[in-house]
PDB file of N, CA, C and O in Angstrom:
ATOM      1  N   MET A   1       0.821  -1.087  -0.144  1.00  0.00           N
ATOM      2  CA  MET A   1       0.214   0.051  -0.367  1.00  0.00           C
ATOM      3  C   MET A   1       0.556   1.271  -0.069  1.00  0.00           C
ATOM      4  O   MET A   1       0.881   1.463   1.103  1.00  0.00           O
ATOM      5  N   ARG A   2       0.581   2.291  -0.905  1.00  0.00           N
ATOM      6  CA  ARG A   2       0.931   3.422  -0.992  1.00  0.00           C
ATOM      7  C   ARG A   2       0.861   4.310   0.757  1.00  0.00           C
ATOM      8  O   ARG A   2      -0.075   4.471   1.541  1.00  0.00           O
ATOM      9  N   GLU A   3       2.122   4.661   0.802  1.00  0.00           N
ATOM     10  CA  GLU A   3       2.301   5.587   2.115  1.00  0.00           C
ATOM     11  C   GLU A   3       2.156   7.126   1.693  1.00  0.00           C
ATOM     12  O   GLU A   3       2.660   7.713   0.736  1.00  0.00           O
ATOM     13  N   LEU A   4       1.248   7.632   2.780  1.00  0.00           N
ATOM     14  CA  LEU A   4       0.744   9.077   2.424  1.00  0.00           C
ATOM     15  C   LEU A   4       1.713   9.913   3.311  1.00  0.00           C
ATOM     16  O   LEU A   4       1.867   9.949   4.532  1.00  0.00           O
ATOM     17  N   ARG A   5       2.402  10.673   2.131  1.00  0.00           N
ATOM     18  CA  ARG A   5       2.928  11.697   2.559  1.00  0.00           C
ATOM     19  C   ARG A   5       2.753  12.655   3.368  1.00  0.00           C
ATOM     20  O   ARG A   5       1.610  13.103   3.264  1.00  0.00           O
ATOM     21  N   ARG A   6       3.504  13.282   4.290  1.00  0.00           N
ATOM     22  CA  ARG A   6       2.843  14.613   5.270  1.00  0.00           C
ATOM     23  C   ARG A   6       2.292  15.826   4.605  1.00  0.00           C
ATOM     24  O   ARG A   6       1.322  16.483   4.982  1.00  0.00           O
ATOM     25  N   ASP A   7       3.186  16.070   3.367  1.00  0.00           N
ATOM     26  CA  ASP A   7       2.623  17.824   2.683  1.00  0.00           C
ATOM     27  C   ASP A   7       1.614  16.993   1.979  1.00  0.00           C
ATOM     28  O   ASP A   7       0.789  17.748   1.464  1.00  0.00           O
ATOM     29  N   ALA A   8       1.287  15.481   1.700  1.00  0.00           N
ATOM     30  CA  ALA A   8       0.196  15.381   0.806  1.00  0.00           C
ATOM     31  C   ALA A   8      -1.175  15.318   1.729  1.00  0.00           C
ATOM     32  O   ALA A   8      -2.267  15.432   1.172  1.00  0.00           O
ATOM     33  N   ILE A   9      -1.076  15.123   3.240  1.00  0.00           N
ATOM     34  CA  ILE A   9      -2.088  14.741   3.954  1.00  0.00           C
ATOM     35  C   ILE A   9      -2.406  16.076   4.502  1.00  0.00           C
ATOM     36  O   ILE A   9      -3.613  16.178   4.719  1.00  0.00           O
ATOM     37  N   MET A  10      -1.839  16.956   4.749  1.00  0.00           N
ATOM     38  CA  MET A  10      -1.717  18.405   5.896  1.00  0.00           C
ATOM     39  C   MET A  10      -2.927  19.497   4.802  1.00  0.00           C
ATOM     40  O   MET A  10      -3.757  20.120   5.463  1.00  0.00           O
ATOM     41  N   PRO A  11      -2.962  19.605   3.905  1.00  0.00           N
ATOM     42  CA  PRO A  11      -3.680  20.655   3.613  1.00  0.00           C
ATOM     43  C   PRO A  11      -5.307  20.196   3.526  1.00  0.00           C
ATOM     44  O   PRO A  11      -6.187  21.025   3.756  1.00  0.00           O
ATOM     45  N   PRO A  12      -5.560  19.069   3.240  1.00  0.00           N
ATOM     46  CA  PRO A  12      -6.833  18.312   3.553  1.00  0.00           C
ATOM     47  C   PRO A  12      -7.331  18.464   5.239  1.00  0.00           C
ATOM     48  O   PRO A  12      -8.538  18.587   5.448  1.00  0.00           O
ATOM     49  N   ILE A  13      -6.469  18.451   6.292  1.00  0.00           N
ATOM     50  CA  ILE A  13      -6.692  18.314   7.219  1.00  0.00           C
ATOM     51  C   ILE A  13      -6.863  19.654   7.734  1.00  0.00           C
ATOM     52  O   ILE A  13      -7.785  19.924   8.504  1.00  0.00           O
ATOM     53  N   VAL A  14      -5.856  20.661   7.270  1.00  0.00           N
ATOM     54  CA  VAL A  14      -6.384  21.936   8.094  1.00  0.00           C
ATOM     55  C   VAL A  14      -7.503  22.469   6.925  1.00  0.00           C
ATOM     56  O   VAL A  14      -7.930  23.548   7.336  1.00  0.00           O
ATOM     57  N   LEU A  15      -7.987  22.207   5.937  1.00  0.00           N
ATOM     58  CA  LEU A  15      -9.313  22.458   5.451  1.00  0.00           C
ATOM     59  C   LEU A  15     -10.492  21.754   6.153  1.00  0.00           C
ATOM     60  O   LEU A  15     -11.603  22.173   5.828  1.00  0.00           O
ATOM     61  N   ILE A  16     -10.457  21.034   6.805  1.00  0.00           N
ATOM     62  CA  ILE A  16     -11.786  20.324   7.180  1.00  0.00           C
ATOM     63  C   ILE A  16     -11.530  20.910   8.326  1.00  0.00           C
ATOM     64  O   ILE A  16     -12.596  21.348   8.759  1.00  0.00           O
ATOM     65  N   ALA A  17     -10.343  21.226   9.299  1.00  0.00           N
ATOM     66  CA  ALA A  17     -10.408  21.752  10.661  1.00  0.00           C
ATOM     67  C   ALA A  17     -10.710  23.600  10.479  1.00  0.00           C
ATOM     68  O   ALA A  17     -11.216  24.313  11.345  1.00  0.00           O
ATOM     69  N   TRP A  18     -10.353  23.931   9.457  1.00  0.00           N
ATOM     70  CA  TRP A  18     -11.016  25.102   9.191  1.00  0.00           C
ATOM     71  C   TRP A  18     -12.554  25.252   8.766  1.00  0.00           C
ATOM     72  O   TRP A  18     -13.045  26.342   9.056  1.00  0.00           O
ATOM     73  N   LEU A  19     -13.273  24.460   8.214  1.00  0.00           N
ATOM     74  CA  LEU A  19     -14.509  24.166   8.170  1.00  0.00           C
ATOM     75  C   LEU A  19     -15.072  24.055   9.380  1.00  0.00           C
ATOM     76  O   LEU A  19     -15.870  24.919   9.744  1.00  0.00           O
ATOM     77  N   VAL A  20     -14.796  23.135  10.081  1.00  0.00           N
ATOM     78  CA  VAL A  20     -15.526  22.943  11.178  1.00  0.00           C
ATOM     79  C   VAL A  20     -15.302  24.047  12.359  1.00  0.00           C
ATOM     80  O   VAL A  20     -16.152  24.127  13.247  1.00  0.00           O
ATOM     81  N   CYS A  21     -14.293  24.797  12.369  1.00  0.00           N
ATOM     82  CA  CYS A  21     -14.397  25.914  13.247  1.00  0.00           C
ATOM     83  C   CYS A  21     -15.205  26.985  12.791  1.00  0.00           C
ATOM     84  O   CYS A  21     -15.883  27.594  13.618  1.00  0.00           O
ATOM     85  N   THR A  22     -15.237  27.355  11.397  1.00  0.00           N
ATOM     86  CA  THR A  22     -15.952  28.295  10.935  1.00  0.00           C
ATOM     87  C   THR A  22     -17.502  27.959  11.048  1.00  0.00           C
ATOM     88  O   THR A  22     -18.230  28.923  10.811  1.00  0.00           O
ATOM     89  N   ALA A  23     -18.008  27.006  11.303  1.00  0.00           N
ATOM     90  CA  ALA A  23     -19.408  26.387  11.401  1.00  0.00           C
ATOM     91  C   ALA A  23     -19.781  26.429  12.776  1.00  0.00           C
ATOM     92  O   ALA A  23     -20.915  26.644  13.204  1.00  0.00           O
ATOM     93  N   CYS A  24     -18.623  26.183  13.516  1.00  0.00           N
ATOM     94  CA  CYS A  24     -19.092  26.167  15.024  1.00  0.00           C
ATOM     95  C   CYS A  24     -18.976  27.712  15.593  1.00  0.00           C
ATOM     96  O   CYS A  24     -19.728  27.939  16.540  1.00  0.00           O
ATOM     97  N   GLY A  25     -18.458  28.394  15.320  1.00  0.00           N
ATOM     98  CA  GLY A  25     -18.471  29.532  15.298  1.00  0.00           C
ATOM     99  C   GLY A  25     -19.344  30.837  14.800  1.00  0.00           C
ATOM    100  O   GLY A  25     -19.197  32.060  14.812  1.00  0.00           O
ATOM    101  N   ARG A  26     -20.046  30.168  14.484  1.00  0.00           N
ATOM    102  CA  ARG A  26     -21.181  30.995  13.572  1.00  0.00           C
ATOM    103  C   ARG A  26     -22.047  31.736  14.160  1.00  0.00           C
ATOM    104  O   ARG A  26     -22.759  30.881  14.688  1.00  0.00           O
ATOM    105  N   GLN A  27     -22.548  32.886  14.478  1.00  0.00           N
ATOM    106  CA  GLN A  27     -23.402  33.347  15.591  1.00  0.00           C
ATOM    107  C   GLN A  27     -24.847  33.262  14.627  1.00  0.00           C
ATOM    108  O   GLN A  27     -24.983  33.265  13.403  1.00  0.00           O
ATOM    109  N   SER A  28     -25.582  33.206  15.445  1.00  0.00           N
ATOM    110  CA  SER A  28     -26.983  32.807  14.513  1.00  0.00           C
ATOM    111  C   SER A  28     -27.526  34.635  14.743  1.00  0.00           C
ATOM    112  O   SER A  28     -27.402  35.160  15.850  1.00  0.00           O
ATOM    113  N   THR A  29     -28.001  35.270  13.761  1.00  0.00           N
ATOM    114  CA  THR A  29     -28.674  36.694  13.526  1.00  0.00           C
ATOM    115  C   THR A  29     -29.890  36.382  14.496  1.00  0.00           C
ATOM    116  O   THR A  29     -30.536  35.348  14.667  1.00  0.00           O
ATOM    117  N   PRO A  30     -29.983  37.821  15.151  1.00  0.00           N
ATOM    118  CA  PRO A  30     -31.396  37.955  16.131  1.00  0.00           C
ATOM    119  C   PRO A  30     -32.607  38.047  14.845  1.00  0.00           C
ATOM    120  O   PRO A  30     -32.640  38.059  13.614  1.00  0.00           O
ATOM    121  N   ALA A  31     -33.346  38.089  15.762  1.00  0.00           N
ATOM    122  CA  ALA A  31     -34.749  38.051  15.272  1.00  0.00           C
ATOM    123  C   ALA A  31     -35.015  39.565  14.982  1.00  0.00           C
ATOM    124  O   ALA A  31     -34.698  40.409  15.820  1.00  0.00           O
ATOM    125  N   ALA A  32     -35.555  39.881  13.881  1.00  0.00           N
ATOM    126  CA  ALA A  32     -36.157  40.984  13.481  1.00  0.00           C
ATOM    127  C   ALA A  32     -36.886  41.790  14.618  1.00  0.00           C
ATOM    128  O   ALA A  32     -37.702  41.129  15.261  1.00  0.00           O
ATOM    129  N   GLY A  33     -36.702  43.305  15.024  1.00  0.00           N
ATOM    130  CA  GLY A  33     -37.480  43.921  15.875  1.00  0.00           C
ATOM    131  C   GLY A  33     -36.473  43.798  17.441  1.00  0.00           C
ATOM    132  O   GLY A  33     -36.341  44.685  18.285  1.00  0.00           O
ATOM    133  N   SER A  34     -35.935  42.565  17.450  1.00  0.00           N
ATOM    134  CA  SER A  34     -35.102  42.501  18.857  1.00  0.00           C
ATOM    135  C   SER A  34     -33.965  43.340  19.125  1.00  0.00           C
ATOM    136  O   SER A  34     -32.940  42.941  18.573  1.00  0.00           O
ATOM    137  N   GLY A  35     -33.860  44.273  19.736  1.00  0.00           N
ATOM    138  CA  GLY A  35     -32.821  45.253  20.421  1.00  0.00           C
ATOM    139  C   GLY A  35     -32.019  44.301  21.080  1.00  0.00           C
ATOM    140  O   GLY A  35     -32.218  43.169  21.522  1.00  0.00           O
ATOM    141  N   ALA A  36     -30.881  45.209  21.016  1.00  0.00           N
ATOM    142  CA  ALA A  36     -29.703  44.645  22.070  1.00  0.00           C
ATOM    143  C   ALA A  36     -29.860  44.547  23.284  1.00  0.00           C
ATOM    144  O   ALA A  36     -29.276  43.739  24.007  1.00  0.00           O
ATOM    145  N   GLY A  37     -30.963  45.666  23.748  1.00  0.00           N
ATOM    146  CA  GLY A  37     -30.940  45.463  25.104  1.00  0.00           C
ATOM    147  C   GLY A  37     -32.371  44.970  25.744  1.00  0.00           C
ATOM    148  O   GLY A  37     -32.801  45.333  26.838  1.00  0.00           O
ATOM    149  N   SER A  38     -33.147  43.888  24.653  1.00  0.00           N
ATOM    150  CA  SER A  38     -34.210  43.274  24.818  1.00  0.00           C
ATOM    151  C   SER A  38     -34.167  42.180  26.119  1.00  0.00           C
ATOM    152  O   SER A  38     -33.281  41.340  26.282  1.00  0.00           O
ATOM    153  N   ALA A  39     -35.018  42.335  26.763  1.00  0.00           N
ATOM    154  CA  ALA A  39     -35.440  41.419  28.067  1.00  0.00           C
ATOM    155  C   ALA A  39     -35.301  39.703  27.621  1.00  0.00           C
ATOM    156  O   ALA A  39     -34.771  38.873  28.359  1.00  0.00           O
ATOM    157  N   ASP A  40     -35.915  39.376  26.215  1.00  0.00           N
ATOM    158  CA  ASP A  40     -36.383  38.018  25.898  1.00  0.00           C
ATOM    159  C   ASP A  40     -35.188  37.671  25.040  1.00  0.00           C
ATOM    160  O   ASP A  40     -35.342  36.632  24.397  1.00  0.00           O
ATOM    161  N   ALA A  41     -33.927  38.352  24.862  1.00  0.00           N
ATOM    162  CA  ALA A  41     -33.348  38.001  24.028  1.00  0.00           C
ATOM    163  C   ALA A  41     -32.487  36.764  24.304  1.00  0.00           C
ATOM    164  O   ALA A  41     -31.896  36.280  23.339  1.00  0.00           O
ATOM    165  N   TYR A  42     -32.355  36.232  25.434  1.00  0.00           N
ATOM    166  CA  TYR A  42     -31.665  35.018  25.668  1.00  0.00           C
ATOM    167  C   TYR A  42     -32.025  34.048  26.134  1.00  0.00           C
ATOM    168  O   TYR A  42     -32.155  34.094  27.357  1.00  0.00           O
ATOM    169  N   VAL A  43     -32.316  32.897  25.534  1.00  0.00           N
ATOM    170  CA  VAL A  43     -33.193  31.744  25.911  1.00  0.00           C
ATOM    171  C   VAL A  43     -32.055  30.726  25.933  1.00  0.00           C
ATOM    172  O   VAL A  43     -31.398  30.381  24.951  1.00  0.00           O
ATOM    173  N   PRO A  44     -31.881  30.199  27.462  1.00  0.00           N
ATOM    174  CA  PRO A  44     -30.920  29.312  27.561  1.00  0.00           C
ATOM    175  C   PRO A  44     -31.371  27.599  26.965  1.00  0.00           C
ATOM    176  O   PRO A  44     -32.371  27.143  27.520  1.00  0.00           O
ATOM    177  N   GLY A  45     -30.720  26.714  25.938  1.00  0.00           N
ATOM    178  CA  GLY A  45     -30.731  25.910  25.563  1.00  0.00           C
ATOM    179  C   GLY A  45     -31.201  24.557  26.738  1.00  0.00           C
ATOM    180  O   GLY A  45     -30.963  24.741  27.931  1.00  0.00           O
ATOM    181  N   LEU A  46     -31.718  23.528  26.381  1.00  0.00           N
ATOM    182  CA  LEU A  46     -32.188  22.503  27.447  1.00  0.00           C
ATOM    183  C   LEU A  46     -30.865  21.710  28.418  1.00  0.00           C
ATOM    184  O   LEU A  46     -30.935  21.236  29.552  1.00  0.00           O
ATOM    185  N   GLY A  47     -29.616  21.797  27.417  1.00  0.00           N
ATOM    186  CA  GLY A  47     -28.408  21.041  27.831  1.00  0.00           C
ATOM    187  C   GLY A  47     -27.671  22.300  29.167  1.00  0.00           C
ATOM    188  O   GLY A  47     -27.145  21.960  30.227  1.00  0.00           O
ATOM    189  N   GLU A  48     -27.849  23.617  28.709  1.00  0.00           N
ATOM    190  CA  GLU A  48     -27.509  24.397  29.610  1.00  0.00           C
ATOM    191  C   GLU A  48     -28.287  24.704  31.068  1.00  0.00           C
ATOM    192  O   GLU A  48     -27.747  25.232  32.040  1.00  0.00           O
ATOM    193  N   MET A  49     -30.214  24.078  30.962  1.00  0.00           N
ATOM    194  CA  MET A  49     -30.815  24.212  32.170  1.00  0.00           C
ATOM    195  C   MET A  49     -30.576  23.101  32.706  1.00  0.00           C
ATOM    196  O   MET A  49     -30.818  23.088  33.913  1.00  0.00           O
ATOM    197  N   MET A  50     -29.911  21.465  31.958  1.00  0.00           N
ATOM    198  CA  MET A  50     -29.749  20.531  32.772  1.00  0.00           C
ATOM    199  C   MET A  50     -28.788  20.176  33.504  1.00  0.00           C
ATOM    200  O   MET A  50     -28.786  19.529  34.551  1.00  0.00           O
ATOM    201  N   SER A  51     -27.343  20.967  32.462  1.00  0.00           N
ATOM    202  CA  SER A  51     -26.415  21.303  33.647  1.00  0.00           C
ATOM    203  C   SER A  51     -26.547  21.738  34.726  1.00  0.00           C
ATOM    204  O   SER A  51     -25.881  21.252  35.640  1.00  0.00           O
ATOM    205  N   LEU A  52     -27.579  22.948  35.002  1.00  0.00           N
ATOM    206  CA  LEU A  52     -27.479  23.371  35.958  1.00  0.00           C
ATOM    207  C   LEU A  52     -27.963  22.845  37.204  1.00  0.00           C
ATOM    208  O   LEU A  52     -27.551  23.006  38.353  1.00  0.00           O
ATOM    209  N   GLN A  53     -29.157  22.021  36.627  1.00  0.00           N
ATOM    210  CA  GLN A  53     -29.923  21.243  37.236  1.00  0.00           C
ATOM    211  C   GLN A  53     -28.849  20.159  37.817  1.00  0.00           C
ATOM    212  O   GLN A  53     -29.005  19.995  39.027  1.00  0.00           O
ATOM    213  N   GLN A  54     -28.124  19.623  37.426  1.00  0.00           N
ATOM    214  CA  GLN A  54     -27.315  19.004  37.942  1.00  0.00           C
ATOM    215  C   GLN A  54     -26.077  19.116  38.827  1.00  0.00           C
ATOM    216  O   GLN A  54     -25.637  18.259  39.594  1.00  0.00           O
ATOM    217  N   MET A  55     -25.595  20.346  38.573  1.00  0.00           N
ATOM    218  CA  MET A  55     -24.894  20.821  39.596  1.00  0.00           C
ATOM    219  C   MET A  55     -25.731  21.314  40.769  1.00  0.00           C
ATOM    220  O   MET A  55     -25.086  21.635  41.767  1.00  0.00           O
ATOM    221  N   ARG A  56     -26.897  21.417  40.816  1.00  0.00           N
ATOM    222  CA  ARG A  56     -28.084  21.752  42.163  1.00  0.00           C
ATOM    223  C   ARG A  56     -28.081  20.828  42.642  1.00  0.00           C
ATOM    224  O   ARG A  56     -27.932  21.033  43.847  1.00  0.00           O
ATOM    225  N   HIS A  57     -28.211  19.172  42.298  1.00  0.00           N
ATOM    226  CA  HIS A  57     -28.434  18.239  43.070  1.00  0.00           C
ATOM    227  C   HIS A  57     -26.816  17.613  43.643  1.00  0.00           C
ATOM    228  O   HIS A  57     -26.741  16.944  44.674  1.00  0.00           O
ATOM    229  N   VAL A  58     -25.878  17.876  42.992  1.00  0.00           N
ATOM    230  CA  VAL A  58     -24.814  17.653  43.459  1.00  0.00           C
ATOM    231  C   VAL A  58     -24.622  18.287  44.996  1.00  0.00           C
ATOM    232  O   VAL A  58     -24.251  17.727  46.028  1.00  0.00           O
ATOM    233  N   LYS A  59     -25.091  19.926  44.702  1.00  0.00           N
ATOM    234  CA  LYS A  59     -24.706  20.724  45.666  1.00  0.00           C
ATOM    235  C   LYS A  59     -25.563  20.513  47.088  1.00  0.00           C
ATOM    236  O   LYS A  59     -25.364  20.992  48.204  1.00  0.00           O
ATOM    237  N   LEU A  60     -26.526  19.665  46.627  1.00  0.00           N
ATOM    238  CA  LEU A  60     -27.848  19.536  47.809  1.00  0.00           C
ATOM    239  C   LEU A  60     -27.206  18.202  48.185  1.00  0.00           C
ATOM    240  O   LEU A  60     -27.282  17.950  49.387  1.00  0.00           O
ATOM    241  N   TRP A  61     -26.526  17.194  47.347  1.00  0.00           N
ATOM    242  CA  TRP A  61     -26.162  16.166  48.443  1.00  0.00           C
ATOM    243  C   TRP A  61     -24.883  16.315  48.878  1.00  0.00           C
ATOM    244  O   TRP A  61     -24.556  15.320  49.524  1.00  0.00           O
ATOM    245  N   PHE A  62     -23.965  17.176  48.800  1.00  0.00           N
ATOM    246  CA  PHE A  62     -22.745  17.554  49.728  1.00  0.00           C
ATOM    247  C   PHE A  62     -23.652  18.707  50.747  1.00  0.00           C
ATOM    248  O   PHE A  62     -23.200  18.946  51.867  1.00  0.00           O
ATOM    249  N   ALA A  63     -24.353  19.078  50.494  1.00  0.00           N
ATOM    250  CA  ALA A  63     -25.369  20.275  52.297  1.00  0.00           C
ATOM    251  C   ALA A  63     -25.592  19.043  52.657  1.00  0.00           C
ATOM    252  O   ALA A  63     -25.289  18.857  53.835  1.00  0.00           O
ATOM    253  N   GLY A  64     -26.068  17.969  52.025  1.00  0.00           N
ATOM    254  CA  GLY A  64     -26.778  16.697  52.911  1.00  0.00           C
ATOM    255  C   GLY A  64     -25.705  16.033  54.077  1.00  0.00           C
ATOM    256  O   GLY A  64     -25.900  15.513  55.176  1.00  0.00           O
ATOM    257  N   GLN A  65     -24.699  16.266  53.420  1.00  0.00           N
ATOM    258  CA  GLN A  65     -23.256  15.344  53.866  1.00  0.00           C
ATOM    259  C   GLN A  65     -22.841  15.908  54.890  1.00  0.00           C
ATOM    260  O   GLN A  65     -22.489  15.232  55.856  1.00  0.00           O
ATOM    261  N   ALA A  66     -22.793  17.235  54.905  1.00  0.00           N
ATOM    262  CA  ALA A  66     -22.502  18.297  55.776  1.00  0.00           C
ATOM    263  C   ALA A  66     -23.394  18.611  56.713  1.00  0.00           C
ATOM    264  O   ALA A  66     -22.997  19.196  57.720  1.00  0.00           O
ATOM    265  N   GLU A  67     -24.651  18.308  56.571  1.00  0.00           N
ATOM    266  CA  GLU A  67     -25.298  18.454  57.565  1.00  0.00           C
ATOM    267  C   GLU A  67     -26.003  19.953  57.505  1.00  0.00           C
ATOM    268  O   GLU A  67     -27.045  20.236  58.097  1.00  0.00           O
ATOM    269  N   ASN A  68     -25.387  20.675  56.842  1.00  0.00           N
ATOM    270  CA  ASN A  68     -26.165  21.823  56.363  1.00  0.00           C
ATOM    271  C   ASN A  68     -27.553  22.493  55.607  1.00  0.00           C
ATOM    272  O   ASN A  68     -27.688  22.903  54.454  1.00  0.00           O
ATOM    273  N   TRP A  69     -28.291  22.445  56.470  1.00  0.00           N
ATOM    274  CA  TRP A  69     -29.706  22.128  56.390  1.00  0.00           C
ATOM    275  C   TRP A  69     -30.370  23.974  55.506  1.00  0.00           C
ATOM    276  O   TRP A  69     -31.405  24.277  54.913  1.00  0.00           O
ATOM    277  N   ASP A  70     -29.467  24.527  55.773  1.00  0.00           N
ATOM    278  CA  ASP A  70     -30.000  25.879  55.535  1.00  0.00           C
ATOM    279  C   ASP A  70     -29.757  25.504  53.990  1.00  0.00           C
ATOM    280  O   ASP A  70     -30.582  25.173  53.138  1.00  0.00           O
ATOM    281  N   LEU A  71     -28.102  25.692  53.885  1.00  0.00           N
ATOM    282  CA  LEU A  71     -28.380  25.232  52.102  1.00  0.00           C
ATOM    283  C   LEU A  71     -28.649  24.467  51.267  1.00  0.00           C
ATOM    284  O   LEU A  71     -28.772  24.786  50.084  1.00  0.00           O
ATOM    285  N   ALA A  72     -28.800  23.238  51.744  1.00  0.00           N
ATOM    286  CA  ALA A  72     -29.908  22.244  51.216  1.00  0.00           C
ATOM    287  C   ALA A  72     -31.404  22.600  51.252  1.00  0.00           C
ATOM    288  O   ALA A  72     -32.173  22.041  50.471  1.00  0.00           O
ATOM    289  N   ALA A  73     -31.756  23.343  51.969  1.00  0.00           N
ATOM    290  CA  ALA A  73     -33.134  24.190  51.822  1.00  0.00           C
ATOM    291  C   ALA A  73     -33.106  25.228  50.611  1.00  0.00           C
ATOM    292  O   ALA A  73     -34.023  25.674  49.921  1.00  0.00           O
ATOM    293  N   TYR A  74     -32.008  25.410  50.599  1.00  0.00           N
ATOM    294  CA  TYR A  74     -31.860  26.514  49.501  1.00  0.00           C
ATOM    295  C   TYR A  74     -31.750  25.999  48.118  1.00  0.00           C
ATOM    296  O   TYR A  74     -32.414  26.480  47.200  1.00  0.00           O
ATOM    297  N   GLU A  75     -30.909  25.017  47.961  1.00  0.00           N
ATOM    298  CA  GLU A  75     -30.785  24.194  46.918  1.00  0.00           C
ATOM    299  C   GLU A  75     -31.729  23.411  46.692  1.00  0.00           C
ATOM    300  O   GLU A  75     -31.605  22.852  45.602  1.00  0.00           O
ATOM    301  N   VAL A  76     -32.847  23.059  47.399  1.00  0.00           N
ATOM    302  CA  VAL A  76     -34.111  22.515  46.971  1.00  0.00           C
ATOM    303  C   VAL A  76     -35.152  23.397  46.210  1.00  0.00           C
ATOM    304  O   VAL A  76     -35.755  23.167  45.162  1.00  0.00           O
ATOM    305  N   ASP A  77     -35.186  24.569  47.124  1.00  0.00           N
ATOM    306  CA  ASP A  77     -36.237  25.650  46.254  1.00  0.00           C
ATOM    307  C   ASP A  77     -35.283  26.040  44.716  1.00  0.00           C
ATOM    308  O   ASP A  77     -35.813  26.283  43.632  1.00  0.00           O
ATOM    309  N   GLU A  78     -34.047  26.020  44.936  1.00  0.00           N
ATOM    310  CA  GLU A  78     -33.472  26.433  43.325  1.00  0.00           C
ATOM    311  C   GLU A  78     -33.851  25.427  42.121  1.00  0.00           C
ATOM    312  O   GLU A  78     -34.070  25.699  40.940  1.00  0.00           O
ATOM    313  N   LEU A  79     -33.861  24.068  42.844  1.00  0.00           N
ATOM    314  CA  LEU A  79     -34.049  22.934  42.004  1.00  0.00           C
ATOM    315  C   LEU A  79     -35.721  23.375  41.767  1.00  0.00           C
ATOM    316  O   LEU A  79     -35.931  23.899  40.673  1.00  0.00           O
ATOM    317  N   GLY A  80     -36.377  23.288  42.263  1.00  0.00           N
ATOM    318  CA  GLY A  80     -38.079  23.802  42.187  1.00  0.00           C
ATOM    319  C   GLY A  80     -38.143  25.129  41.053  1.00  0.00           C
ATOM    320  O   GLY A  80     -39.028  25.337  40.223  1.00  0.00           O
ATOM    321  N   GLU A  81     -37.179  25.760  41.258  1.00  0.00           N
ATOM    322  CA  GLU A  81     -37.540  26.948  40.204  1.00  0.00           C
ATOM    323  C   GLU A  81     -36.680  26.746  38.879  1.00  0.00           C
ATOM    324  O   GLU A  81     -36.769  27.527  37.932  1.00  0.00           O
ATOM    325  N   GLY A  82     -35.915  25.733  38.884  1.00  0.00           N
ATOM    326  CA  GLY A  82     -35.415  24.879  37.891  1.00  0.00           C
ATOM    327  C   GLY A  82     -36.706  24.249  36.694  1.00  0.00           C
ATOM    328  O   GLY A  82     -37.238  24.547  35.625  1.00  0.00           O
ATOM    329  N   PHE A  83     -36.714  23.339  37.617  1.00  0.00           N
ATOM    330  CA  PHE A  83     -37.822  22.364  37.100  1.00  0.00           C
ATOM    331  C   PHE A  83     -39.193  23.356  36.503  1.00  0.00           C
ATOM    332  O   PHE A  83     -39.804  22.956  35.512  1.00  0.00           O
ATOM    333  N   ASP A  84     -39.547  24.484  37.099  1.00  0.00           N
ATOM    334  CA  ASP A  84     -40.514  24.945  36.816  1.00  0.00           C
ATOM    335  C   ASP A  84     -40.263  25.906  35.503  1.00  0.00           C
ATOM    336  O   ASP A  84     -41.201  26.528  35.005  1.00  0.00           O
TER     337      ASP A  84
END
């Protein structure tokens, strides 16, 4: 089988990396009529909300282990707000 030379394989790898970076770094355009100061301009995605809920569950567990019931009550309240 023919061996690939480094100078033959690098340009396609660089091109693919560049395409992936430009596609991932693309900013979505704001909706018409929504200004920069609009209160509803940012809507978190499901992944972000679930990550926050997971962190709250971990904090609740640690608060229970440390018997810090004030912190545990706070985290339970935050979990409820997150699920709402």
